[in-house]
LOPATI-849570 format. One record per atom (N, C-alpha, C, O): x negated, y, z negated; atom name; residue in three letters; residue number from 1. Coordinates in nm, 4 decimals. Example, Ala and Ser with C-alpha at 12.3 -4.5 7.8 and 13.67 -1.06 7.14 Angstrom:
site east=-1.3190, north=-0.5690, up=-0.7800, a=N, r=ALA, k=1 $
site east=-1.2300, north=-0.4500, up=-0.7800, a=CA, r=ALA, k=1 $
site east=-1.3200, north=-0.3300, up=-0.7800, a=C, r=ALA, k=1 $
site east=-1.4236, north=-0.3319, up=-0.8465, a=O, r=ALA, k=1 $
site east=-1.2850, north=-0.2250, up=-0.7080, a=N, r=SER, k=2 $
site east=-1.3670, north=-0.1060, up=-0.7140, a=CA, r=SER, k=2 $
site east=-1.2900, north=0.0030, up=-0.7870, a=C, r=SER, k=2 $
site east=-1.3409, north=0.1138, up=-0.8039, a=O, r=SER, k=2 $
END
This chain:
site east=-1.3193, north=1.3926, up=-2.8351, a=N, r=MET, k=1 $
site east=-1.3092, north=1.5299, up=-2.7908, a=CA, r=MET, k=1 $
site east=-1.3379, north=1.5406, up=-2.6416, a=C, r=MET, k=1 $
site east=-1.2728, north=1.6160, up=-2.5693, a=O, r=MET, k=1 $
site east=-1.4353, north=1.4646, up=-2.5978, a=N, r=ARG, k=2 $
site east=-1.4734, north=1.4671, up=-2.4577, a=CA, r=ARG, k=2 $
site east=-1.3613, north=1.4123, up=-2.3686, a=C, r=ARG, k=2 $
site east=-1.3372, north=1.4630, up=-2.2590, a=O, r=ARG, k=2 $
site east=-1.2933, north=1.3077, up=-2.4178, a=N, r=ALA, k=3 $
site east=-1.1841, north=1.2475, up=-2.3420, a=CA, r=ALA, k=3 $
site east=-1.0661, north=1.3434, up=-2.3313, a=C, r=ALA, k=3 $
site east=-1.0008, north=1.3507, up=-2.2273, a=O, r=ALA, k=3 $
site east=-1.0390, north=1.4166, up=-2.4388, a=N, r=ILE, k=4 $
site east=-0.9289, north=1.5129, up=-2.4367, a=CA, r=ILE, k=4 $
site east=-0.9587, north=1.6249, up=-2.3384, a=C, r=ILE, k=4 $
site east=-0.8704, north=1.6699, up=-2.2654, a=O, r=ILE, k=4 $
site east=-1.0838, north=1.6695, up=-2.3370, a=N, r=LYS, k=5 $
site east=-1.1232, north=1.7757, up=-2.2439, a=CA, r=LYS, k=5 $
site east=-1.1115, north=1.7278, up=-2.0989, a=C, r=LYS, k=5 $
site east=-1.0662, north=1.8028, up=-2.0125, a=O, r=LYS, k=5 $
site east=-1.1517, north=1.6046, up=-2.0722, a=N, r=GLY, k=6 $
site east=-1.1390, north=1.5492, up=-1.9379, a=CA, r=GLY, k=6 $
site east=-0.9944, north=1.5336, up=-1.8960, a=C, r=GLY, k=6 $
site east=-0.9595, north=1.5608, up=-1.7811, a=O, r=GLY, k=6 $
site east=-0.9092, north=1.4899, up=-1.9888, a=N, r=LEU, k=7 $
site east=-0.7674, north=1.4753, up=-1.9594, a=CA, r=LEU, k=7 $
site east=-0.7039, north=1.6107, up=-1.9338, a=C, r=LEU, k=7 $
site east=-0.6212, north=1.6245, up=-1.8437, a=O, r=LEU, k=7 $
site east=-0.7416, north=1.7105, up=-2.0121, a=N, r=LEU, k=8 $
site east=-0.6895, north=1.8454, up=-1.9921, a=CA, r=LEU, k=8 $
site east=-0.7312, north=1.9006, up=-1.8565, a=C, r=LEU, k=8 $
site east=-0.6508, north=1.9642, up=-1.7883, a=O, r=LEU, k=8 $
site east=-0.8549, north=1.8774, up=-1.8170, a=N, r=ASN, k=9 $
site east=-0.9008, north=1.9224, up=-1.6851, a=CA, r=ASN, k=9 $
site east=-0.8238, north=1.8528, up=-1.5730, a=C, r=ASN, k=9 $
site east=-0.7914, north=1.9146, up=-1.4716, a=O, r=ASN, k=9 $
site east=-0.7950, north=1.7252, up=-1.5916, a=N, r=LEU, k=10 $
site east=-0.7187, north=1.6512, up=-1.4918, a=CA, r=LEU, k=10 $
site east=-0.5771, north=1.7057, up=-1.4789, a=C, r=LEU, k=10 $
site east=-0.5274, north=1.7256, up=-1.3680, a=O, r=LEU, k=10 $
site east=-0.5126, north=1.7298, up=-1.5922, a=N, r=VAL, k=11 $
site east=-0.3754, north=1.7815, up=-1.5903, a=CA, r=VAL, k=11 $
site east=-0.3711, north=1.9209, up=-1.5290, a=C, r=VAL, k=11 $
site east=-0.2829, north=1.9503, up=-1.4483, a=O, r=VAL, k=11 $
site east=-0.4651, north=2.0067, up=-1.5664, a=N, r=LEU, k=12 $
site east=-0.4688, north=2.1410, up=-1.5098, a=CA, r=LEU, k=12 $
site east=-0.4991, north=2.1376, up=-1.3597, a=C, r=LEU, k=12 $
site east=-0.4454, north=2.2177, up=-1.2833, a=O, r=LEU, k=12 $
site east=-0.5841, north=2.0460, up=-1.3187, a=N, r=GLY, k=13 $
site east=-0.6125, north=2.0322, up=-1.1758, a=CA, r=GLY, k=13 $
site east=-0.4905, north=1.9892, up=-1.0973, a=C, r=GLY, k=13 $
site east=-0.4635, north=2.0416, up=-0.9892, a=O, r=GLY, k=13 $
site east=-0.4167, north=1.8938, up=-1.1517, a=N, r=LEU, k=14 $
site east=-0.2943, north=1.8493, up=-1.0846, a=CA, r=LEU, k=14 $
site east=-0.1895, north=1.9595, up=-1.0828, a=C, r=LEU, k=14 $
site east=-0.1212, north=1.9784, up=-0.9821, a=O, r=LEU, k=14 $
site east=-0.1763, north=2.0319, up=-1.1925, a=N, r=LEU, k=15 $
site east=-0.0784, north=2.1395, up=-1.2006, a=CA, r=LEU, k=15 $
site east=-0.1091, north=2.2500, up=-1.1002, a=C, r=LEU, k=15 $
site east=-0.0183, north=2.2996, up=-1.0335, a=O, r=LEU, k=15 $
site east=-0.2353, north=2.2890, up=-1.0886, a=N, r=THR, k=16 $
site east=-0.2699, north=2.3937, up=-0.9921, a=CA, r=THR, k=16 $
site east=-0.2544, north=2.3437, up=-0.8489, a=C, r=THR, k=16 $
site east=-0.2205, north=2.4218, up=-0.7600, a=O, r=THR, k=16 $
site east=-0.2786, north=2.2148, up=-0.8251, a=N, r=ALA, k=17 $
site east=-0.2599, north=2.1606, up=-0.6907, a=CA, r=ALA, k=17 $
site east=-0.1115, north=2.1619, up=-0.6523, a=C, r=ALA, k=17 $
site east=-0.0766, north=2.1969, up=-0.5396, a=O, r=ALA, k=17 $
site east=-0.0253, north=2.1238, up=-0.7459, a=N, r=VAL, k=18 $
site east=0.1189, north=2.1262, up=-0.7189, a=CA, r=VAL, k=18 $
site east=0.1659, north=2.2693, up=-0.6993, a=C, r=VAL, k=18 $
site east=0.2448, north=2.2967, up=-0.6089, a=O, r=VAL, k=18 $
site east=0.1183, north=2.3606, up=-0.7828, a=N, r=LEU, k=19 $
site east=0.1553, north=2.5014, up=-0.7694, a=CA, r=LEU, k=19 $
site east=0.1071, north=2.5591, up=-0.6365, a=C, r=LEU, k=19 $
site east=0.1784, north=2.6363, up=-0.5724, a=O, r=LEU, k=19 $
site east=-0.0125, north=2.5220, up=-0.5957, a=N, r=GLY, k=20 $
site east=-0.0637, north=2.5669, up=-0.4663, a=CA, r=GLY, k=20 $
site east=0.0171, north=2.5135, up=-0.3506, a=C, r=GLY, k=20 $
site east=0.0378, north=2.5839, up=-0.2518, a=O, r=GLY, k=20 $
site east=0.0637, north=2.3889, up=-0.3611, a=N, r=THR, k=21 $
site east=0.1464, north=2.3304, up=-0.2562, a=CA, r=THR, k=21 $
site east=0.2799, north=2.4023, up=-0.2452, a=C, r=THR, k=21 $
site east=0.3254, north=2.4344, up=-0.1354, a=O, r=THR, k=21 $
site east=0.3422, north=2.4273, up=-0.3597, a=N, r=VAL, k=22 $
site east=0.4706, north=2.4981, up=-0.3596, a=CA, r=VAL, k=22 $
site east=0.4530, north=2.6395, up=-0.3051, a=C, r=VAL, k=22 $
site east=0.5354, north=2.6867, up=-0.2267, a=O, r=VAL, k=22 $
site east=0.3467, north=2.7067, up=-0.3459, a=N, r=LEU, k=23 $
site east=0.3214, north=2.8414, up=-0.2961, a=CA, r=LEU, k=23 $
site east=0.2929, north=2.8403, up=-0.1460, a=C, r=LEU, k=23 $
site east=0.3303, north=2.9338, up=-0.0752, a=O, r=LEU, k=23 $
site east=0.2274, north=2.7356, up=-0.0974, a=N, r=GLY, k=24 $
site east=0.2045, north=2.7233, up=0.0466, a=CA, r=GLY, k=24 $
site east=0.3347, north=2.7077, up=0.1238, a=C, r=GLY, k=24 $
site east=0.3500, north=2.7643, up=0.2321, a=O, r=GLY, k=24 $
site east=0.4280, north=2.6317, up=0.0689, a=N, r=LEU, k=25 $
site east=0.5593, north=2.6171, up=0.1338, a=CA, r=LEU, k=25 $
site east=0.6365, north=2.7488, up=0.1334, a=C, r=LEU, k=25 $
site east=0.7000, north=2.7841, up=0.2328, a=O, r=LEU, k=25 $
site east=0.6310, north=2.8214, up=0.0216, a=N, r=VAL, k=26 $
site east=0.6967, north=2.9529, up=0.0155, a=CA, r=VAL, k=26 $
site east=0.6322, north=3.0479, up=0.1158, a=C, r=VAL, k=26 $
site east=0.7017, north=3.1247, up=0.1823, a=O, r=VAL, k=26 $
site east=0.5005, north=3.0430, up=0.1268, a=N, r=ALA, k=27 $
site east=0.4303, north=3.1293, up=0.2217, a=CA, r=ALA, k=27 $
site east=0.4706, north=3.0963, up=0.3652, a=C, r=ALA, k=27 $
site east=0.4837, north=3.1863, up=0.4482, a=O, r=ALA, k=27 $
site east=0.4901, north=2.9691, up=0.3945, a=N, r=ALA, k=28 $
site east=0.5317, north=2.9307, up=0.5292, a=CA, r=ALA, k=28 $
site east=0.6704, north=2.9859, up=0.5610, a=C, r=ALA, k=28 $
site east=0.6946, north=3.0345, up=0.6715, a=O, r=ALA, k=28 $
site east=0.7608, north=2.9783, up=0.4642, a=N, r=VAL, k=29 $
site east=0.8964, north=3.0307, up=0.4860, a=CA, r=VAL, k=29 $
site east=0.8926, north=3.1817, up=0.5038, a=C, r=VAL, k=29 $
site east=0.9618, north=3.2353, up=0.5903, a=O, r=VAL, k=29 $
site east=0.8126, north=3.2512, up=0.4231, a=N, r=VAL, k=30 $
site east=0.8010, north=3.3965, up=0.4348, a=CA, r=VAL, k=30 $
site east=0.7403, north=3.4342, up=0.5693, a=C, r=VAL, k=30 $
site east=0.7848, north=3.5297, up=0.6330, a=O, r=VAL, k=30 $
site east=0.6396, north=3.3603, up=0.6124, a=N, r=TRP, k=31 $
site east=0.5753, north=3.3912, up=0.7404, a=CA, r=TRP, k=31 $
site east=0.6723, north=3.3691, up=0.8564, a=C, r=TRP, k=31 $
site east=0.6772, north=3.4500, up=0.9491, a=O, r=TRP, k=31 $
site east=0.7491, north=3.2609, up=0.8521, a=N, r=ILE, k=32 $
site east=0.8477, north=3.2344, up=0.9578, a=CA, r=ILE, k=32 $
site east=0.9549, north=3.3426, up=0.9582, a=C, r=ILE, k=32 $
site east=0.9985, north=3.3857, up=1.0649, a=O, r=ILE, k=32 $
site east=0.9980, north=3.3868, up=0.8404, a=N, r=LEU, k=33 $
site east=1.0950, north=3.4956, up=0.8328, a=CA, r=LEU, k=33 $
site east=1.0392, north=3.6222, up=0.8975, a=C, r=LEU, k=33 $
site east=1.1108, north=3.6918, up=0.9696, a=O, r=LEU, k=33 $
site east=0.9126, north=3.6520, up=0.8723, a=N, r=GLY, k=34 $
site east=0.8503, north=3.7680, up=0.9352, a=CA, r=GLY, k=34 $
site east=0.8417, north=3.7535, up=1.0865, a=C, r=GLY, k=34 $
site east=0.8598, north=3.8510, up=1.1595, a=O, r=GLY, k=34 $
site east=0.8142, north=3.6325, up=1.1338, a=N, r=ALA, k=35 $
site east=0.8085, north=3.6104, up=1.2785, a=CA, r=ALA, k=35 $
site east=0.9458, north=3.6280, up=1.3422, a=C, r=ALA, k=35 $
site east=0.9566, north=3.6822, up=1.4521, a=O, r=ALA, k=35 $
site east=1.0498, north=3.5829, up=1.2745, a=N, r=VAL, k=36 $
site east=1.1862, north=3.6010, up=1.3268, a=CA, r=VAL, k=36 $
site east=1.2224, north=3.7487, up=1.3284, a=C, r=VAL, k=36 $
site east=1.2856, north=3.7963, up=1.4227, a=O, r=VAL, k=36 $
site east=1.1827, north=3.8214, up=1.2247, a=N, r=LEU, k=37 $
site east=1.2087, north=3.9653, up=1.2237, a=CA, r=LEU, k=37 $
site east=1.1342, north=4.0358, up=1.3362, a=C, r=LEU, k=37 $
site east=1.1863, north=4.1310, up=1.3942, a=O, r=LEU, k=37 $
site east=1.0140, north=3.9909, up=1.3677, a=N, r=CYS, k=38 $
site east=0.9373, north=4.0524, up=1.4758, a=CA, r=CYS, k=38 $
site east=0.9921, north=4.0152, up=1.6129, a=C, r=CYS, k=38 $
site east=0.9600, north=4.0812, up=1.7118, a=O, r=CYS, k=38 $
site east=1.0738, north=3.9111, up=1.6205, a=N, r=ALA, k=39 $
site east=1.1292, north=3.8703, up=1.7492, a=CA, r=ALA, k=39 $
site east=1.2261, north=3.9754, up=1.8026, a=C, r=ALA, k=39 $
site east=1.2409, north=3.9905, up=1.9239, a=O, r=ALA, k=39 $
site east=1.2911, north=4.0470, up=1.7137, a=N, r=THR, k=40 $
site east=1.3777, north=4.1564, up=1.7579, a=CA, r=THR, k=40 $
site east=1.2954, north=4.2847, up=1.7532, a=C, r=THR, k=40 $
site east=1.2277, north=4.3123, up=1.6542, a=O, r=THR, k=40 $
site east=1.3016, north=4.3609, up=1.8583, a=N, r=ILE, k=41 $
site east=1.2142, north=4.4780, up=1.8719, a=CA, r=ILE, k=41 $
site east=1.2441, north=4.5831, up=1.7653, a=C, r=ILE, k=41 $
site east=1.1528, north=4.6522, up=1.7203, a=O, r=ILE, k=41 $
site east=1.3704, north=4.5964, up=1.7240, a=N, r=LEU, k=42 $
site east=1.4047, north=4.6986, up=1.6259, a=CA, r=LEU, k=42 $
site east=1.3527, north=4.6658, up=1.4855, a=C, r=LEU, k=42 $
site east=1.3327, north=4.7565, up=1.4047, a=O, r=LEU, k=42 $
site east=1.3307, north=4.5387, up=1.4558, a=N, r=LEU, k=43 $
site east=1.2897, north=4.4998, up=1.3212, a=CA, r=LEU, k=43 $
site east=1.1398, north=4.4730, up=1.3074, a=C, r=LEU, k=43 $
site east=1.0960, north=4.4180, up=1.2064, a=O, r=LEU, k=43 $
site east=1.0612, north=4.5112, up=1.4078, a=N, r=ILE, k=44 $
site east=0.9159, north=4.4918, up=1.3999, a=CA, r=ILE, k=44 $
site east=0.8551, north=4.5640, up=1.2793, a=C, r=ILE, k=44 $
site east=0.7663, north=4.5077, up=1.2153, a=O, r=ILE, k=44 $
site east=0.8990, north=4.6870, up=1.2448, a=N, r=PRO, k=45 $
site east=0.8411, north=4.7506, up=1.1252, a=CA, r=PRO, k=45 $
site east=0.8684, north=4.6736, up=0.9960, a=C, r=PRO, k=45 $
site east=0.7926, north=4.6883, up=0.9001, a=O, r=PRO, k=45 $
site east=0.9722, north=4.5936, up=0.9902, a=N, r=LEU, k=46 $
site east=0.9974, north=4.5103, up=0.8736, a=CA, r=LEU, k=46 $
site east=0.9221, north=4.3777, up=0.8825, a=C, r=LEU, k=46 $
site east=0.8782, north=4.3241, up=0.7807, a=O, r=LEU, k=46 $
site east=0.9072, north=4.3255, up=1.0026, a=N, r=GLY, k=47 $
site east=0.8461, north=4.1940, up=1.0197, a=CA, r=GLY, k=47 $
site east=0.6966, north=4.1917, up=0.9949, a=C, r=GLY, k=47 $
site east=0.6450, north=4.0940, up=0.9405, a=O, r=GLY, k=47 $
site east=0.6265, north=4.2962, up=1.0331, a=N, r=LEU, k=48 $
site east=0.4806, north=4.2974, up=1.0166, a=CA, r=LEU, k=48 $
site east=0.4360, north=4.2930, up=0.8699, a=C, r=LEU, k=48 $
site east=0.3457, north=4.2160, up=0.8372, a=O, r=LEU, k=48 $
site east=0.4961, north=4.3725, up=0.7805, a=N, r=PRO, k=49 $
site east=0.4568, north=4.3584, up=0.6389, a=CA, r=PRO, k=49 $
site east=0.4948, north=4.2224, up=0.5791, a=C, r=PRO, k=49 $
site east=0.4253, north=4.1718, up=0.4910, a=O, r=PRO, k=49 $
site east=0.6041, north=4.1638, up=0.6265, a=N, r=VAL, k=50 $
site east=0.6439, north=4.0320, up=0.5763, a=CA, r=VAL, k=50 $
site east=0.5425, north=3.9262, up=0.6214, a=C, r=VAL, k=50 $
site east=0.5081, north=3.8368, up=0.5441, a=O, r=VAL, k=50 $
site east=0.4955, north=3.9356, up=0.7434, a=N, r=ILE, k=51 $
site east=0.3926, north=3.8427, up=0.7914, a=CA, r=ILE, k=51 $
site east=0.2633, north=3.8628, up=0.7120, a=C, r=ILE, k=51 $
site east=0.1961, north=3.7655, up=0.6775, a=O, r=ILE, k=51 $
site east=0.2287, north=3.9868, up=0.6833, a=N, r=ARG, k=52 $
site east=0.1088, north=4.0151, up=0.6040, a=CA, r=ARG, k=52 $
site east=0.1228, north=3.9562, up=0.4633, a=C, r=ARG, k=52 $
site east=0.0266, north=3.9019, up=0.4091, a=O, r=ARG, k=52 $
site east=0.2422, north=3.9669, up=0.4043, a=N, r=LEU, k=53 $
site east=0.2665, north=3.9073, up=0.2730, a=CA, r=LEU, k=53 $
site east=0.2532, north=3.7551, up=0.2789, a=C, r=LEU, k=53 $
site east=0.1959, north=3.6943, up=0.1885, a=O, r=LEU, k=53 $
site east=0.3058, north=3.6936, up=0.3848, a=N, r=GLY, k=54 $
site east=0.2917, north=3.5490, up=0.4013, a=CA, r=GLY, k=54 $
site east=0.1461, north=3.5065, up=0.4124, a=C, r=GLY, k=54 $
site east=0.1071, north=3.4028, up=0.3587, a=O, r=GLY, k=54 $
site east=0.0664, north=3.5853, up=0.4810, a=N, r=SER, k=55 $
site east=-0.0760, north=3.5542, up=0.4931, a=CA, r=SER, k=55 $
site east=-0.1472, north=3.5637, up=0.3586, a=C, r=SER, k=55 $
site east=-0.2330, north=3.4813, up=0.3270, a=O, r=SER, k=55 $
site east=-0.1111, north=3.6643, up=0.2799, a=N, r=ARG, k=56 $
site east=-0.1715, north=3.6759, up=0.1467, a=CA, r=ARG, k=56 $
site east=-0.1308, north=3.5592, up=0.0578, a=C, r=ARG, k=56 $
site east=-0.2114, north=3.5093, up=-0.0207, a=O, r=ARG, k=56 $
site east=-0.0064, north=3.5160, up=0.0701, a=N, r=LEU, k=57 $
site east=0.0386, north=3.4010, up=-0.0080, a=CA, r=LEU, k=57 $
site east=-0.0346, north=3.2739, up=0.0341, a=C, r=LEU, k=57 $
site east=-0.0673, north=3.1906, up=-0.0504, a=O, r=LEU, k=57 $
site east=-0.0608, north=3.2582, up=0.1646, a=N, r=PHE, k=58 $
site east=-0.1398, north=3.1431, up=0.2108, a=CA, r=PHE, k=58 $
site east=-0.2804, north=3.1460, up=0.1501, a=C, r=PHE, k=58 $
site east=-0.3331, north=3.0424, up=0.1096, a=O, r=PHE, k=58 $
site east=-0.3403, north=3.2643, up=0.1440, a=N, r=THR, k=59 $
site east=-0.4732, north=3.2764, up=0.0860, a=CA, r=THR, k=59 $
site east=-0.4722, north=3.2374, up=-0.0619, a=C, r=THR, k=59 $
site east=-0.5612, north=3.1666, up=-0.1090, a=O, r=THR, k=59 $
site east=-0.3711, north=3.2842, up=-0.1338, a=N, r=LEU, k=60 $
site east=-0.3600, north=3.2496, up=-0.2757, a=CA, r=LEU, k=60 $
site east=-0.3354, north=3.1003, up=-0.2943, a=C, r=LEU, k=60 $
site east=-0.3901, north=3.0395, up=-0.3862, a=O, r=LEU, k=60 $
site east=-0.2540, north=3.0414, up=-0.2082, a=N, r=ALA, k=61 $
site east=-0.2286, north=2.8971, up=-0.2171, a=CA, r=ALA, k=61 $
site east=-0.3562, north=2.8184, up=-0.1904, a=C, r=ALA, k=61 $
site east=-0.3820, north=2.7178, up=-0.2566, a=O, r=ALA, k=61 $
site east=-0.4356, north=2.8630, up=-0.0946, a=N, r=ARG, k=62 $
site east=-0.5620, north=2.7949, up=-0.0652, a=CA, r=ARG, k=62 $
site east=-0.6575, north=2.8040, up=-0.1841, a=C, r=ARG, k=62 $
site east=-0.7283, north=2.7077, up=-0.2137, a=O, r=ARG, k=62 $
site east=-0.6602, north=2.9183, up=-0.2524, a=N, r=GLN, k=63 $
site east=-0.7463, north=2.9322, up=-0.3697, a=CA, r=GLN, k=63 $
site east=-0.7004, north=2.8416, up=-0.4834, a=C, r=GLN, k=63 $
site east=-0.7827, north=2.7891, up=-0.5584, a=O, r=GLN, k=63 $
site east=-0.5688, north=2.8233, up=-0.4962, a=N, r=LEU, k=64 $
site east=-0.5177, north=2.7358, up=-0.6013, a=CA, r=LEU, k=64 $
site east=-0.5468, north=2.5891, up=-0.5712, a=C, r=LEU, k=64 $
site east=-0.5604, north=2.5088, up=-0.6636, a=O, r=LEU, k=64 $
site east=-0.5563, north=2.5538, up=-0.4460, a=N, r=MET, k=65 $
site east=-0.5768, north=2.4138, up=-0.4088, a=CA, r=MET, k=65 $
site east=-0.7215, north=2.3699, up=-0.4254, a=C, r=MET, k=65 $
site east=-0.7490, north=2.2502, up=-0.4171, a=O, r=MET, k=65 $
site east=-0.8150, north=2.4610, up=-0.4484, a=N, r=ARG, k=66 $
site east=-0.9546, north=2.4231, up=-0.4675, a=CA, r=ARG, k=66 $
site east=-0.9716, north=2.3482, up=-0.5975, a=C, r=ARG, k=66 $
site east=-0.9052, north=2.3769, up=-0.6970, a=O, r=ARG, k=66 $
site east=-1.0602, north=2.2534, up=-0.5950, a=N, r=PHE, k=67 $
site east=-1.0911, north=2.1799, up=-0.7171, a=CA, r=PHE, k=67 $
site east=-1.1960, north=2.2563, up=-0.7958, a=C, r=PHE, k=67 $
site east=-1.2899, north=2.3100, up=-0.7371, a=O, r=PHE, k=67 $
site east=-1.1820, north=2.2623, up=-0.9277, a=N, r=PRO, k=68 $
site east=-1.2784, north=2.3392, up=-1.0084, a=CA, r=PRO, k=68 $
site east=-1.4151, north=2.2748, up=-1.0115, a=C, r=PRO, k=68 $
site east=-1.5066, north=2.3273, up=-1.0749, a=O, r=PRO, k=68 $
END
């Protein structure tokens, strides 16, 4: 029983690490998209919320990457 619990913790740890990595990559793409939108003066109102969303995604990815 103890071995199964340890194996389950290992698998869940790896799964959350992979999910955090993928979410970090998505957050990077979203943040870059927001920066490109902010590069044009007319699209700044669209770019700022997109950058804020990218920052929140980075925070969530960092929380997923923590080891339990």
